[in-house]
C-alpha positions in Angstrom: -48.9 -80.6 -5.9 -46.4 -79.2 -3.4 -46.5 -76.6 -0.7 -43.4 -76.0 1.4 -43.6 -73.7 4.4 -40.2 -72.6 5.8 -38.7 -69.8 7.8 -37.8 -67.9 4.6 -41.4 -67.9 3.2 -43.9 -70.1 1.5 -43.2 -71.9 -1.8 -45.3 -74.2 -3.9 -46.7 -75.3 -7.2 -49.7 -73.4 -8.5 -53.1 -75.1 -8.3 -54.7 -78.0 -6.4 -56.4 -78.0 -3.0 -55.6 -75.5 -0.3 -52.7 -76.7 1.9 -51.5 -79.0 -0.9 -50.4 -76.4 -3.5 -49.8 -72.6 -3.6 -53.5 -71.7 -3.9 -55.0 -68.2 -3.5 -56.2 -69.2 -0.1 -52.6 -70.2 1.0 -51.2 -66.9 -0.5 -53.8 -64.8 1.4 -53.3 -66.6 4.6 -49.5 -66.3 4.5 -49.5 -62.7 3.4 -51.9 -61.9 6.2 -49.5 -63.5 8.8 -46.6 -61.6 7.4 -48.4 -58.3 7.2 -49.6 -58.7 10.8 -46.0 -59.5 11.9 -44.7 -56.3 10.1 -47.1 -54.1 11.9 -46.3 -55.7 15.3 -42.6 -55.7 14.7 -42.0 -52.3 13.2 -45.2 -50.3 13.7 -44.7 -49.3 10.1 -47.6 -50.3 7.9 -45.8 -50.1 4.5 -44.5 -53.0 2.4 -42.6 -53.1 -0.9 -43.4 -55.9 -3.3 -42.0 -57.0 -6.6 -42.1 -60.1 -8.8 -40.3 -62.1 -11.5 -42.0 -62.8 -14.8 -43.3 -66.2 -14.2 -46.9 -66.9 -15.4 -48.5 -66.9 -12.0 -46.8 -63.7 -10.9 -49.5 -61.2 -11.7 -52.2 -63.3 -10.0 -50.1 -63.8 -6.9 -49.1 -60.1 -6.8 -52.7 -59.0 -6.9 -53.6 -61.3 -4.1 -50.7 -60.2 -1.9 -51.4 -56.5 -2.6 -55.1 -56.7 -1.7 -54.4 -58.8 1.4 -51.9 -56.3 2.7 -54.2 -53.4 2.0 -56.9 -55.2 3.9 -54.6 -55.2 6.9 -54.2 -51.5 6.6 -50.8 -51.7 5.0 -49.7 -49.3 2.3 -48.3 -51.3 -0.7 -45.5 -50.1 -3.0 -45.6 -52.3 -6.0 -42.4 -52.4 -8.2 -44.1 -54.7 -10.7 -41.7 -56.8 -12.8 -38.5 -56.5 -10.7 -35.6 -58.6 -9.3 -34.9 -59.9 -5.9 -32.0 -57.6 -5.3 -34.0 -54.6 -6.6 -36.7 -55.2 -4.0 -34.0 -55.6 -1.3 -32.5 -52.3 -2.5 -35.9 -50.5 -2.5 -37.2 -51.5 1.0 -35.0 -49.2 3.1 -35.1 -46.4 0.5 -38.9 -46.4 0.7 -38.7 -46.5 4.5 -40.9 -49.6 4.5 -41.5 -52.0 7.3 -40.7 -55.0 5.0 -40.8 -56.4 1.6 -42.1 -59.5 -0.3 -40.5 -60.9 -3.4 -42.8 -63.0 -5.5 -40.5 -65.5 -7.1 -39.6 -69.2 -6.9 -36.1 -68.3 -7.9 -34.5 -71.1 -10.0 -37.5 -73.4 -9.7 -39.5 -74.4 -12.9 -42.5 -72.6 -14.3 -45.2 -74.3 -12.2 -43.6 -72.9 -8.9 -44.0 -69.6 -7.2 -43.2 -68.3 -3.7 -43.4 -65.4 -1.3 -39.9 -64.5 0.0 -39.9 -62.2 3.0 -37.7 -59.3 3.9 -37.3 -57.2 7.1 -37.3 -53.4 7.3 -33.6 -53.1 6.1 -34.3 -55.2 3.0 -32.7 -58.4 4.2 -34.2 -61.8 4.5 -36.0 -62.4 7.8 -34.3 -64.5 10.6 -35.0 -68.0 11.7 -36.8 -66.7 14.7 -38.9 -64.3 12.8 -39.8 -66.9 10.2 -41.0 -69.2 12.9 -43.2 -66.4 14.4 -44.8 -65.8 11.0 -45.4 -69.5 10.4 -47.1 -69.7 13.8 -49.3 -66.7 13.0 -50.4 -68.3 9.8 -51.1 -71.6 11.5 -53.2 -69.9 14.2 -54.7 -67.3 11.8 -53.5 -64.7 14.3 -54.4 -61.6 12.3 -57.3 -59.2 11.9 -58.2 -56.9 9.1 -58.6 -53.1 9.0 -61.9 -51.2 9.0 -63.0 -49.6 5.7 -61.6 -46.2 6.5 -58.2 -47.6 7.4 -57.5 -49.7 4.4 -54.0 -49.4 3.0 -53.1 -47.4 -0.2 -51.7 -48.9 -3.3 -48.8 -47.2 -5.2 -46.9 -48.4 -8.3 -43.3 -47.4 -9.0 -42.0 -48.6 -12.3 -38.4 -47.4 -12.5 -36.7 -49.1 -9.6 -34.6 -51.3 -11.9 -33.2 -48.1 -13.4 -32.5 -46.7 -9.9 -30.8 -50.0 -9.0 -28.6 -49.8 -12.1 -27.6 -46.2 -11.3 -26.7 -47.5 -7.8 -24.4 -50.2 -9.4 -22.8 -47.6 -11.7 -22.1 -45.4 -8.7 -20.2 -48.1 -6.7 -16.5 -47.1 -6.3 -15.2 -50.4 -7.6 -17.3 -50.4 -10.7 -15.3 -48.6 -13.4 -17.6 -47.7 -16.3 -14.8 -46.2 -18.4 -12.6 -49.3 -18.1 -15.5 -51.5 -19.2 -16.4 -49.1 -22.0 -12.8 -49.1 -23.4 -12.8 -52.9 -23.7 -15.7 -52.8 -26.1 -17.1 -56.1 -24.9 -19.4 -58.2 -27.1 -21.8 -60.0 -24.7 -24.5 -62.6 -25.1 -27.3 -62.5 -22.4 -29.7 -65.3 -21.5 -32.5 -63.7 -19.4 -34.6 -66.9 -19.3 -37.6 -64.8 -20.3 -37.8 -63.3 -16.9 -36.8 -60.0 -15.3 -33.1 -60.5 -16.0 -34.1 -59.9 -19.7 -35.1 -56.4 -18.6 -32.4 -55.6 -16.1 -29.2 -57.2 -17.5 -29.3 -55.6 -21.0 -30.1 -52.2 -19.4 -27.1 -52.5 -17.1 -24.8 -53.6 -19.9 -25.9 -50.7 -22.1 -25.3 -48.3 -19.2 -21.8 -49.8 -18.7 -21.0 -49.1 -22.3 -20.9 -52.7 -23.6 -20.5 -52.4 -27.3 -22.5 -55.4 -28.5 -25.4 -57.0 -26.6 -26.9 -60.1 -28.1 -30.2 -61.0 -26.3 -31.4 -64.6 -25.8 -34.7 -65.1 -24.2 -35.0 -61.6 -22.8 -38.7 -61.2 -23.4 -40.2 -61.2 -19.8 -43.3 -63.3 -20.6 -42.5 -66.1 -18.1 -42.2 -68.8 -20.6 -38.9 -70.3 -19.5 -37.1 -71.7 -22.6 -35.2 -74.2 -20.5 -34.7 -75.2 -16.9 -34.1 -71.8 -15.3 -31.3 -72.9 -12.9 -28.0 -71.6 -14.4 -26.2 -74.9 -14.4 -24.0 -76.1 -17.3 -26.5 -78.8 -18.5 -29.2 -76.0 -18.9 -26.9 -73.6 -20.9 -26.1 -75.6 -24.0 -27.7 -73.1 -26.4 -25.8 -70.0 -25.3 -22.7 -72.2 -25.1 -23.1 -73.1 -28.8 -23.6 -69.4 -29.7 -20.3 -68.5 -28.0 -18.4 -71.4 -29.6 -18.6 -69.6 -32.9 -16.1 -67.0 -31.6 -18.0 -63.8 -32.2 -18.4 -62.8 -28.5 -16.2 -62.1 -25.5 -18.4 -63.8 -22.9 -21.9 -64.9 -22.0 -24.0 -63.8 -19.0 -26.8 -66.0 -17.5 -29.0 -65.2 -14.6 -31.9 -67.0 -12.9 -35.5 -65.7 -13.0 -35.1 -63.4 -10.1 -31.6 -62.3 -10.9 -29.8 -63.2 -7.6 -27.6 -65.9 -9.2 -25.0 -65.2 -11.9 -23.1 -67.5 -14.2 -20.6 -66.7 -17.0 -19.7 -68.5 -20.2 -16.2 -68.2 -21.7 -15.5 -66.9 -25.2 -15.0 -70.4 -26.5 -18.4 -71.7 -25.1 -16.8 -73.4 -22.1 -18.2 -72.7 -18.6 -16.5 -70.2 -16.4 -18.1 -72.1 -13.5 -20.9 -71.0 -11.3 -18.7 -71.6 -8.3 -16.1 -69.3 -9.7 -18.4 -66.3 -10.1 -17.8 -65.4 -6.4 -14.1 -66.4 -6.6 -13.4 -63.9 -9.4 -15.4 -61.1 -8.0 -13.9 -61.6 -4.5 -10.4 -61.6 -6.0 -11.1 -58.2 -7.6 -12.7 -56.7 -4.4 -9.9 -58.0 -2.2 -7.3 -56.5 -4.5 -8.8 -53.0 -3.9 -10.2 -53.4 -0.3 -8.3 -56.1 1.6 -10.4 -57.9 4.2 -12.3 -61.1 5.1 -14.6 -63.3 3.1 -17.4 -65.8 3.8 -19.1 -68.5 1.7 -21.2 -71.5 2.8 -19.8 -74.9 3.7 -20.6 -76.4 0.3 -18.8 -73.8 -1.8 -15.4 -74.2 -3.4 -12.2 -73.8 -1.4 -10.9 -71.6 -4.2 -12.4 -68.6 -2.3 -10.3 -69.5 0.7 -7.2 -69.7 -1.5 -7.8 -66.3 -3.0 -8.6 -64.8 0.3 -5.4 -66.1 2.0 -3.4 -65.0 -1.0 -4.7 -61.4 -0.5 -4.0 -61.5 3.2 -7.5 -61.9 4.5 -9.3 -64.5 6.6 -11.9 -66.9 5.2 -14.8 -68.2 7.2 -17.4 -70.8 6.3 -21.1 -70.4 7.2 -24.0 -72.8 7.3 -25.8 -73.2 4.0 -28.4 -70.5 3.3 -28.2 -66.8 2.5 -29.3 -65.6 5.9 -26.5 -67.7 7.5 -23.9 -66.3 5.1 -25.0 -62.7 5.8 -24.9 -63.2 9.6 -21.4 -64.6 9.4 -20.3 -61.8 7.1 -21.5 -59.3 9.6 -19.8 -61.2 12.4 -16.3 -61.1 10.7 -16.9 -57.8 8.9 -16.4 -59.4 5.5 -15.8 -57.2 2.5 -17.3 -59.7 0.1 -19.1 -63.0 0.4 -21.8 -65.2 -1.0 -22.6 -68.7 -2.2 -21.1 -71.1 -4.7 -24.3 -71.0 -6.7 -23.3 -67.7 -8.3 -24.6 -65.5 -5.5 -22.6 -62.4 -4.8 -23.1 -60.4 -1.6 -21.3 -57.1 -1.5 -22.0 -55.2 1.7 -20.9 -51.9 0.3 -24.1 -52.2 -1.8 -26.4 -54.2 0.4 -26.6 -57.6 2.2 -28.3 -59.6 -0.5 -27.2 -61.8 -3.4 -27.2 -59.4 -6.4 -26.3 -60.4 -10.0 -26.4 -56.8 -11.2 -23.7 -55.8 -8.7 -21.8 -59.0 -9.6 -21.9 -58.1 -13.3 -20.6 -54.6 -12.6 -17.7 -55.8 -10.5 -16.9 -58.8 -12.7 -16.8 -56.8 -16.0 -14.6 -54.2 -14.3 -12.3 -57.0 -13.2 -12.2 -58.5 -16.6 -11.6 -55.2 -18.3 -8.6 -54.4 -16.0 -7.3 -57.9 -16.4 -6.9 -57.1 -20.1 -7.1 -60.7 -21.4 -9.9 -63.2 -22.2 -12.4 -64.5 -19.7 -11.0 -68.0 -20.2 -7.5 -66.8 -19.3 -9.0 -65.1 -16.2 -10.6 -68.4 -15.2 -7.3 -70.2 -15.8 -5.6 -67.8 -13.3 -7.5 -69.4 -10.4 -7.0 -72.8 -8.7 -9.1 -75.5 -10.3 -11.3 -77.7 -8.1 -14.0 -80.1 -8.9 -17.2 -80.6 -6.7 -19.1 -83.8 -6.8 -22.7 -83.7 -5.7 -24.5 -86.8 -4.6 -27.2 -88.0 -2.2 -28.2 -91.2 -0.5 -31.8 -91.9 0.2 -32.7 -93.7 3.5 -35.8 -95.2 4.9 -37.9 -93.0 7.2 -37.2 -95.0 10.3 -33.4 -94.5 10.1 -32.0 -91.8 12.5 -30.1 -89.5 10.1 -28.6 -87.5 13.0 -27.2 -90.6 14.5 -25.6 -91.5 11.2 -23.9 -88.1 10.9 -22.6 -88.5 14.4 -21.1 -91.9 13.6 -19.4 -90.4 10.5 -18.1 -87.5 12.6 -16.6 -89.9 15.1 -15.0 -92.1 12.4 -13.2 -89.1 11.0 -12.5 -87.3 14.3 -8.7 -87.1 13.6 -9.5 -84.7 10.8 -10.7 -81.1 11.1 -14.5 -81.1 11.3 -17.1 -78.4 11.1 -20.5 -79.4 12.4 -22.5 -76.1 12.3 -24.5 -77.5 9.4 -24.3 -81.3 9.1 -20.7 -82.6 9.0 -17.9 -81.2 6.9 -14.6 -83.1 7.0 -11.4 -81.5 5.8 -8.6 -83.6 4.3 -5.3 -82.3 3.1 -6.5 -81.3 -0.3 -10.1 -82.4 -0.2 -13.3 -81.9 1.8 -16.6 -83.7 2.0 -19.8 -82.1 3.4 -22.8 -84.2 4.6 -26.1 -82.4 5.1 -29.5 -83.9 5.9 -32.6 -82.8 4.1 -35.2 -81.0 6.3 -38.1 -82.5 4.4 -37.2 -86.1 3.6 -34.8 -88.9 4.8 -31.9 -87.9 2.5 -28.3 -87.1 3.2 -26.7 -84.8 0.6 -23.0 -85.4 0.0 -20.7 -82.8 -1.5 -17.1 -83.5 -2.1 -14.3 -81.4 -3.6 -10.8 -82.0 -4.9 -8.3 -80.7 -7.4 -9.0 -84.0 -9.3 -12.5 -84.8 -10.6 -11.8 -88.6 -10.1 -10.7 -88.0 -6.5 -13.8 -86.0 -5.7 -16.0 -88.8 -7.1 -13.9 -91.4 -5.2 -14.2 -89.5 -1.9 -18.0 -89.3 -2.3 -18.3 -93.0 -3.0 -16.1 -93.7 0.0 -18.4 -91.7 2.3 -21.5 -93.3 0.8 -20.0 -96.8 1.7 -19.3 -95.5 5.2 -22.9 -94.4 5.6 -24.2 -97.8 4.3 -22.0 -99.6 6.8 -23.4 -97.5 9.6 -26.9 -98.1 8.5 -26.3 -101.9 8.2 -24.8 -102.0 11.7 -27.7 -100.1 13.2 -30.2 -102.7 11.7 -28.4 -105.7 13.3 
């Protein structure tokens, strides 16, 4: 069993002993700490909650609701929802915060409490640490019987969210409708199965073929939208009867597309394409994390903007976007953050913008993909023994390549003429993750192997 406490919330596998898995006791303890923090921070005893469709969701939701009510907090429960829908709802309900009950792309046995502030954005590092401390010390007290919180259900927030997407200036419903798109959707039997078909219908998509859109929580495959998990939808598109495929993760904050011939558009290129469209209409700056493709930088420079890299993590990307007033940003995992809508990864907003872009492009999705620079990212890791000082290894690598441009805000990223390599240490185990990118797949792999050899040399030298 696993239980991971971090600044962004608490995540774990269902079952086991308290403190070792995500048990009811752990849920109540952590929800109590968060609720107490909301009251202290905002003085606003109101919290919005929503969940994805995973099997443990109903149980976790009931525990969280009752705990918050016990603290004297009014609960607004959106029921089956999406992460961006909860983010959208928090400020519109004038709430002090929000909790999304989802383990995102993790398998069925996982669940999590993801925490939002009063403007519907993920809490900061400092705020997360304060909540963890409260949970550890059990620094909270519950309300007297006459001051218990109220419980309210609102079941139409996905519809409200969709109307918001349709109302965005850069989402052209008429242009999408005219293209008469034929689309296959894989909703991985979670809330994307509710939200995405509804959005497509509202956009006037002519044909919507549903795959795994029954929100019963029985994920038909690994729910992370990576190529190796999307073979079934790919085969359906290979037959040539559809214009594109759309895939989301269980909480609908990651977005991937499949080309009309069954090939992958590329999760990394979801943001690239959407950014290209947004920049063509509203020139400005962009942000992605250090491990995302340089194609976004290419597109941004071509459109006259400035690209900035942020540390990995949605909170870090959002903070950097605000700092440089970015018009679009996100992460290479298919996460679109469009500030005109809200500062959160939103697959529904991404679909609206992407389909508008594709409609105006006027050609196939594979031809749109071919219009962007092609890069290949190699993802590797090297496991080390616990006694090895990972920070020292990263410093040694940084010194070795000091003649090259280096970014060390999150590990070490080394820029070469046409390639880059990014080394990050794990926060939970002695592992260094190594990401490398090049316009040649072989070169990206070679660069990763070269850096791994460098790390092994440093390790060997330190043991002498």
